[in-house]
VEXPA-937857 format. One line per field, with one value per residue: x, y, z of N, C-alpha, C, CB in turn; residue in one letter. Coordinates in steps of 0.2 Angstrom, whole numbers, plus 5000, padded with zeros to 4 digits. Atoms other than C-alpha are relative to their C-alpha. Last residue first. Glycine has a CB too. Layout:
BEGIN
nc1: X  ...
nc2: Y  ...
nc3: Z  ...
cac1: X  ...
cac2: Y  ...
cac3: Z  ...
cc1: X  ...
cc2: Y  ...
cc3: Z  ...
cbc1: X  ...
cbc2: Y  ...
cbc3: Z  ...
res: a  ...
//
This chain:
BEGIN
nc1: 4998  5001  5007  5004  4999  5003  5007  5003  5000  5005  5006  5001  5001  5006  5006  5004  5002  5006  5006  5002  5004  4996  5000  4996  4995  5001  5002  5005  5003  4995  5000  5001  5008  5002  5001  4995  4998  4994  4997  4993  4996  5001  5006  5002  5006  5001  5006  5002  4996  4993  4997  4995  4999  4999  4994  4999  4993  4999  5002  4994  4994  4999  4998  5006  5002  5005  5002  5002  5005  5000  4996  4993  4996  5001  4995  5002  4994  4999  4994  5002  5001  5006  4999  5002  5000  5000  4994  4996  5006  4999  5005  5005  5001  5006  5005  5004  5006  5006  4999  5002  5004  4997  5004  4998  5004  5003  5006  4998  4995  4994  4994  4998  4997  5001  4995  4994  5000  5003  4998  5005  4998  5004  4995  4999  4997  4995  5001  4996  5002  5007  5001  5005  5006  5005  5005  5007  5006  5003  5007  5002  4996  5002  5007  5000  4997  5005  5006  4998  4999  5007  5004  4997  5003  5007  5000  4997  5006  5004  5006  5006  5002  5005  5000  4999  5001  4996  5000  4994  4994  5002  5001  5004  4998  5006  4999  5001  5000  5003  4996  4996  5004  4998  5002  4997  4995  4997  4993  4997  5002  5004  5003  5007  5002  5006  5005  5006  5005  4999  5006  5001  5002
nc2: 5008  5003  4999  5005  5007  5001  5000  5006  5005  4997  5002  5007  5003  4996  4998  5006  5004  4997  5001  5007  5002  5004  5007  5003  5005  5007  5004  5005  5000  4998  4993  4998  4999  4995  4994  4994  5000  5004  5000  5004  4999  4993  4999  4996  5002  4999  4997  5003  4998  5002  5005  4998  5005  4996  5002  4996  4998  4997  4993  4998  4999  4993  5002  5002  5008  5001  5007  5001  5006  5003  5007  4998  4997  4993  4996  4994  4996  4995  4996  4993  5000  5004  5007  5004  5007  5004  5001  4994  4995  4993  4997  4996  4993  4997  5006  5001  4996  5004  5006  5006  5004  5001  5001  4997  5000  4994  4999  4996  5004  5001  4998  5006  4997  5005  4999  5005  5001  4994  4999  4996  4993  4997  4999  5007  5005  5003  5007  5002  5006  5002  5007  5002  4996  5003  5003  5002  5000  4993  5001  5004  4999  4993  5000  5003  4995  4995  5002  5001  4993  4997  5003  4998  4993  5000  5003  4995  4995  5003  5003  4999  5005  5005  5006  5006  5005  5006  5005  5001  4998  4997  4993  4997  4993  4996  4994  4993  4994  5002  4999  5006  5006  5004  5007  5001  5005  5000  5000  4994  5000  5006  4998  5002  4997  4995  4999  5005  4997  5004  5003  5001  5007
nc3: 4999  5006  5001  4995  5002  5007  4998  4997  5005  5005  4997  5000  5007  5004  4996  4997  5005  5003  4995  5000  5006  5005  4998  5006  4997  5001  4994  5000  4993  4995  4999  4994  4999  5006  4996  5002  5006  5001  5007  5001  4994  4998  4998  4994  4998  4993  4999  4993  4994  5000  5004  5004  5005  5006  5003  5006  5001  5006  5001  5004  4996  4996  4993  4997  4999  4995  4999  4993  4999  4993  5000  4998  5006  5002  5003  5003  5002  5006  4999  4998  4992  4998  5001  4994  5002  4994  4997  5000  5001  5001  5004  4996  5002  4996  5000  4994  4999  5000  5004  4997  5005  5007  5006  5006  5005  5002  4996  4995  4996  5004  4995  4996  4994  4994  4995  5002  5007  5001  5007  5003  5001  4995  4995  4996  5004  4996  4998  4994  4997  5003  4999  5004  4998  5004  4996  5003  4996  5000  5001  5006  5006  5002  5002  5006  5005  5001  5004  5007  5002  5001  5006  5006  5001  5002  5007  5005  5001  5006  4998  5004  5005  4997  5004  4996  5005  4999  5006  5004  4996  4994  5001  4995  4999  4998  4995  5003  4996  4994  4994  4999  5000  5006  5001  5007  5001  5006  5000  4997  4993  4997  4994  4999  4994  5002  4994  5001  5004  5007  5001  5007  5002
cac1: 5122  5117  5115  5132  5140  5132  5137  5154  5157  5153  5163  5178  5175  5172  5182  5194  5199  5199  5211  5223  5223  5229  5219  5219  5205  5196  5196  5204  5215  5226  5212  5217  5215  5234  5237  5235  5226  5215  5202  5190  5175  5163  5170  5185  5195  5210  5218  5236  5238  5233  5216  5208  5191  5189  5182  5169  5161  5144  5145  5145  5134  5119  5121  5112  5128  5130  5146  5149  5160  5169  5174  5169  5153  5146  5144  5133  5136  5122  5118  5100  5104  5101  5114  5110  5119  5115  5120  5105  5096  5108  5106  5121  5130  5138  5150  5159  5172  5190  5206  5201  5210  5217  5211  5221  5218  5233  5239  5256  5253  5237  5220  5207  5196  5194  5191  5181  5164  5168  5172  5173  5184  5179  5192  5177  5171  5159  5148  5146  5141  5140  5153  5156  5167  5182  5196  5211  5224  5236  5240  5258  5265  5252  5254  5273  5272  5260  5271  5287  5278  5272  5289  5297  5285  5289  5308  5306  5295  5309  5320  5338  5350  5356  5372  5368  5370  5368  5362  5361  5343  5331  5337  5343  5349  5348  5362  5359  5365  5359  5361  5354  5340  5351  5346  5352  5338  5327  5315  5297  5291  5301  5309  5322  5339  5345  5362  5370  5381  5391  5390  5407  5406
cac2: 4911  4929  4937  4930  4939  4956  4955  4949  4964  4977  4966  4968  4986  4991  4981  4973  4988  4999  4987  4985  5004  5008  5022  5041  5047  5061  5078  5087  5102  5099  5089  5071  5066  5067  5058  5042  5028  5028  5039  5038  5049  5052  5037  5037  5027  5033  5029  5026  5030  5022  5030  5042  5035  5042  5030  5035  5026  5024  5013  4994  4989  4994  4979  4985  4993  5011  5015  5032  5033  5050  5054  5073  5070  5058  5039  5030  5012  5004  4988  4982  4963  4962  4976  4994  5006  5025  5037  5036  5020  5005  4988  4980  4966  4950  4940  4956  4956  4951  4959  4976  4992  5000  5007  5007  5004  5002  4986  4988  4973  4982  4981  4982  4993  4986  4996  4992  4999  5000  4982  4980  4966  4948  4940  4932  4950  4962  4974  4992  4998  5015  5025  5042  5051  5039  5051  5056  5064  5068  5049  5051  5065  5065  5046  5047  5060  5049  5034  5043  5049  5031  5024  5037  5033  5015  5018  5029  5016  5003  5014  5017  5016  5032  5043  5060  5078  5093  5111  5119  5122  5111  5107  5089  5081  5062  5054  5037  5019  5004  5013  5005  5018  5033  5046  5062  5065  5079  5076  5080  5062  5061  5075  5070  5076  5064  5056  5051  5067  5061  5075  5081  5087
cac3: 4907  4901  4918  4923  4908  4911  4930  4925  4914  4927  4940  4929  4926  4944  4958  4947  4937  4952  4961  4946  4943  4961  4970  4970  4982  4973  4982  4967  4963  4948  4939  4935  4917  4913  4930  4920  4930  4945  4953  4967  4975  4960  4951  4940  4928  4918  4901  4896  4877  4861  4857  4870  4876  4893  4907  4920  4934  4942  4958  4958  4973  4963  4951  4935  4931  4925  4915  4908  4893  4889  4871  4872  4861  4874  4877  4889  4894  4902  4913  4911  4912  4893  4889  4886  4875  4877  4864  4853  4858  4855  4862  4869  4860  4867  4856  4851  4837  4838  4833  4841  4836  4852  4868  4885  4903  4914  4923  4914  4903  4896  4903  4889  4879  4862  4846  4830  4837  4856  4862  4881  4886  4892  4881  4871  4867  4875  4866  4860  4843  4834  4844  4837  4850  4850  4855  4846  4857  4843  4841  4837  4848  4862  4863  4863  4877  4887  4884  4889  4906  4909  4906  4917  4931  4930  4930  4945  4954  4952  4964  4961  4975  4982  4980  4988  4980  4991  4988  5005  5012  5002  4985  4988  4972  4972  4962  4955  4959  4950  4933  4917  4915  4919  4932  4939  4952  4958  4973  4976  4972  4956  4945  4932  4926  4913  4914  4897  4897  4912  4926  4933  4951
cc1: 4994  5001  4998  4993  4996  5001  4996  4993  4997  4999  4994  4993  5000  4999  4994  4994  4996  4997  4994  4994  4998  4995  5005  5002  5004  5006  5000  5000  4994  4998  5006  5000  4998  4993  4998  4998  5004  5002  5006  5002  5007  5005  4999  4993  4998  4993  4999  4993  4997  5004  5007  5004  5006  5002  5001  5007  5001  5007  5001  4998  5006  5005  5001  5001  4993  4998  4995  4997  4998  4994  5000  5004  5007  5005  4998  5006  4998  5007  5001  5006  4998  4999  4994  5000  4999  5000  5001  5007  5004  4994  5001  4996  4995  4999  4994  4996  4996  4994  4994  5002  4999  4995  5004  4994  5002  4995  4997  4994  5003  5005  5006  5006  5002  5003  4998  5006  5006  5001  4996  5002  4994  5003  4997  5006  5002  5003  5006  4998  5004  4998  4994  4999  4994  4993  4994  4996  4994  4994  4996  4993  4997  5003  4998  4992  5000  5003  4995  4994  5002  5001  4994  4997  5003  4997  4992  4999  5002  4994  4996  4994  4994  4999  4995  5000  5002  4998  5005  4999  5006  5006  4998  5000  4995  5003  4993  5001  4999  5000  4997  5004  5004  4996  5002  5000  5004  5005  5003  5008  5004  4998  4995  4997  4992  4998  4995  4995  4994  4994  5001  4994  4999
cc2: 4997  4992  4996  5000  4995  4992  4999  5000  4994  4995  5003  4997  4993  4997  5003  5001  4994  4996  5003  4999  4993  4998  4996  4993  4996  4996  4992  4997  4995  5000  5002  5007  5002  5002  5006  5006  5006  5001  4996  5001  4997  5001  5007  4999  5004  4997  5001  5004  4997  5002  4999  4993  5003  4995  5005  4998  5002  5002  5002  5008  5002  5000  5007  4998  4999  4993  5000  4993  5001  4994  4997  4993  5001  5003  5008  5004  5006  5002  5005  5005  5007  5000  4996  4993  4996  4992  4996  4999  5007  5005  5007  5003  5004  5007  5002  4994  4998  5004  4995  4995  4993  4996  4999  4998  5003  4998  5007  5002  5005  4996  4998  5002  4994  5004  4996  5001  4995  5001  5007  5002  5003  5008  5004  5001  4994  4994  4998  4993  4999  4993  4997  4993  4998  5004  4996  4996  4998  5000  5007  4999  4997  5002  5007  5000  4997  5005  5005  4998  5000  5007  5003  4997  5003  5007  4999  4998  5006  5005  4998  4997  5002  4995  4996  4994  4993  4994  4994  4995  5000  5002  5004  5008  5003  5007  5004  5005  5006  5005  4996  5001  4994  4993  4997  4993  5000  4994  5000  5000  5006  5001  4994  5002  4999  5003  5005  5000  4995  5002  4997  4996  5000
cc3: 5004  5000  4994  4998  5004  4998  4993  5001  5002  4995  4995  5002  4999  4993  4996  5003  5002  4994  4997  5004  5001  4995  4994  5002  4994  5003  4999  5007  5000  5007  5005  5001  5007  5001  4995  5003  4998  4993  5000  4993  4998  5006  5003  5002  5006  5001  5008  5002  5007  5006  5001  4997  4995  4994  4994  4997  4993  4999  4992  4998  4996  5004  5004  5007  5003  5000  5006  5001  5008  5000  5007  5000  5002  4995  4999  4997  4996  5000  4994  5001  5002  5007  5003  4999  5006  4997  5006  5002  5001  5000  5000  4995  5004  4998  5004  4999  5007  5001  5000  4994  5003  4996  4994  4994  4994  4995  4999  5005  5006  5005  4997  5005  5005  5006  5006  5005  4998  4992  4998  4993  4996  5001  5006  5005  5004  4996  5004  5002  5006  5003  4998  5000  4995  5002  4996  5004  4997  5004  5000  4999  4994  4993  4997  4997  4993  4995  4999  4996  4992  4997  4999  4994  4994  4998  4998  4993  4996  4998  4994  5002  4996  4995  5003  4995  5004  4995  5002  4995  4995  5004  5006  4999  5006  5002  5001  5005  4996  5005  5006  5007  5002  5001  4993  4999  4994  5000  4992  5001  5004  5007  5002  5007  5000  5007  4998  5006  4999  4996  4993  4999  4993
cbc1: 5006  5004  4998  5001  5007  5003  4998  5004  5007  5002  4999  5006  5006  5002  5001  5005  5006  5001  5002  5005  5005  5002  4994  5007  4997  5001  4994  5001  4998  5003  4993  5005  4997  5001  5005  4999  4994  4999  5003  4999  4997  4992  4998  5001  4999  5001  4994  5005  4999  5003  4998  5006  4994  5006  5001  4999  5005  4995  5005  5000  5001  4993  5006  4996  5006  4994  5006  4994  5004  4998  5006  5000  4997  5000  5002  4996  5006  4995  5006  4996  5006  5001  5007  4992  5008  4993  5003  4997  4995  5005  4992  5004  4998  5000  5004  4996  4995  5001  5007  4993  5003  5007  4994  5007  4993  5005  5002  5003  5006  5004  4998  5003  4994  5004  5001  5002  5002  5004  4998  4998  5007  5002  5006  5003  5007  4997  4999  4999  5001  5001  5001  5001  5001  4999  4997  5002  5000  4998  4997  5003  5007  5002  4995  5002  5008  4999  4997  5006  5005  4997  5000  5008  5002  4995  5003  5007  4997  4998  4996  5001  4999  4994  5007  4995  5005  4999  5002  5006  5001  4995  4996  5003  5000  4997  5005  4993  5007  5004  5001  5005  4996  5007  4992  5008  4997  5003  5003  4997  5001  5003  4996  4999  5001  4994  5004  5003  5003  4999  4994  5006  4993
cbc2: 4999  5003  5007  5002  4998  5004  5007  4998  4999  5007  5004  4996  5003  5007  5005  4996  4998  5007  5004  4996  5001  4993  4996  5003  4995  4999  5003  4994  5007  5007  5003  4996  4993  4997  5002  5001  5000  4992  5008  4993  4996  5001  4994  5008  4992  5007  4996  5001  5008  5004  5000  5004  4999  5006  4993  5007  4994  5006  5005  4996  4993  5001  4995  4994  4997  5005  4995  5006  4993  5005  5002  5003  5006  5004  4997  5005  4996  5005  4996  5000  4998  4993  4998  5002  4998  5001  5007  5006  4999  5002  4998  5006  5000  4999  4995  5006  4998  4995  4996  4999  5000  4995  5005  4997  5003  5005  4999  5007  4999  5006  4996  4995  5004  4994  5008  5002  5008  5006  4995  5006  5001  4997  5004  4995  5002  4997  4996  5005  4994  4999  4998  5003  5007  4992  5004  4996  5006  5002  4996  4993  4999  5005  4998  4993  5001  5004  4994  4996  5004  5001  4992  4999  5005  4996  4993  5002  5003  4993  5006  4999  4993  5004  4997  5000  5000  4998  5003  4999  4996  4996  5001  4998  5004  4996  5005  5000  5000  4994  5007  4999  4999  4999  5000  5003  4993  5007  4994  5000  4994  4993  5007  4992  5008  4996  5002  4993  5000  4993  5005  4996  4998
cbc3: 5003  4994  4999  5007  5000  4995  5002  5006  4997  4997  5007  5003  4996  5000  5005  5005  4995  4998  5007  5002  4994  5004  5000  4999  5005  4992  5003  4995  5002  4998  5003  5005  4999  4993  5004  4992  4995  5002  4999  5002  5005  5003  5006  4999  5001  5002  4997  5005  5001  4994  4993  5005  4995  5001  4998  5001  5002  4998  5004  4993  5002  5003  5000  4996  5005  4998  5002  5001  4999  5005  4997  5007  4998  5007  4992  5005  4996  5001  5001  5006  5003  4997  5004  5001  4997  5004  5002  5003  5006  4994  5002  5004  4992  5007  5004  5001  4994  5006  5002  5002  4993  5001  5000  4997  5002  4998  5007  4998  4996  4998  5007  4995  5004  4999  5001  4993  4997  5004  4995  5004  4996  5007  4997  4995  4996  5007  4994  5006  4995  4993  5007  4993  5000  5002  5005  4993  5004  4993  5006  5001  5000  5005  5006  5000  5001  5007  5004  5000  5003  5007  5002  5000  5006  5006  5000  5002  5007  5001  5004  4993  5004  5002  4999  5006  4994  5007  4994  5005  5006  5005  4994  5008  4994  5006  4996  4997  5004  5002  5001  4995  4994  4999  5001  5001  5000  4998  5003  5007  5003  4998  4999  4999  5000  4997  5006  5000  4993  5002  5000  4997  5004
res: t  g  y  d  l  i  q  d  i  f  k  e  l  y  e  t  y  m  e  e  s  n  r  v  k  l  l  t  t  e  p  l  y  y  e  s  g  s  f  e  t  h  t  a  m  a  l  f  g  g  i  s  t  p  v  y  f  v  p  i  n  k  n  s  s  k  f  t  l  m  g  r  s  d  t  i  i  e  s  g  d  s  f  t  f  k  n  k  n  r  e  a  l  i  t  a  g  t  r  s  k  y  i  q  l  t  d  k  y  s  k  y  l  e  y  h  s  l  i  i  n  k  n  e  n  i  g  i  t  m  v  n  n  l  t  k  n  e  y  y  n  l  r  e  i  e  s  n  v  k  l  i  s  k  q  i  e  i  d  t  k  v  n  e  v  a  l  n  g  e  v  n  i  k  e  i  w  i  a  d  e  h  w  l  y  f  n  k  k  f  y  i  l  k  l  s  f  h  i  k  m
//
């Protein structure tokens, strides 16, 4: 079998593929038992996975895994996003959390006491020297959750039992239930912000 130079050998969901981003049909390589190659229709999930991996590599190359570990102010802006000093935590077009320089300031500010930032409703965001944020809502139906503060890359969100986002942050052995990023964003971070905004109106 001749392999075109533009094809890339990739690994996805326990299978190897000869893949090209513009190809509709790709080669699936079966390595169990006898080595076999099968022509299969490409999967959009492969494209998404490759985009995520490439973004992580780019982040590690260009941002050198810089984290926000000296946050002086925390608030919420008009877009209903968390502001961390001059950076904004927001949901990107890929339904993943990211941190970039903010173009707008906070319209609601939390009161700072050392590394704890408390909003008027009693909700708290706690920072630590590792660049991890701990979110504690005044609404006890919202569990405590955590978000790292790596600048420029795909982030993750976790509770004591659930995880979503970049698998870079997921331990190799874990009992955490892996969930969809959009679901966890809506159930935890969005509700955390809404709780604060509803209290202020």
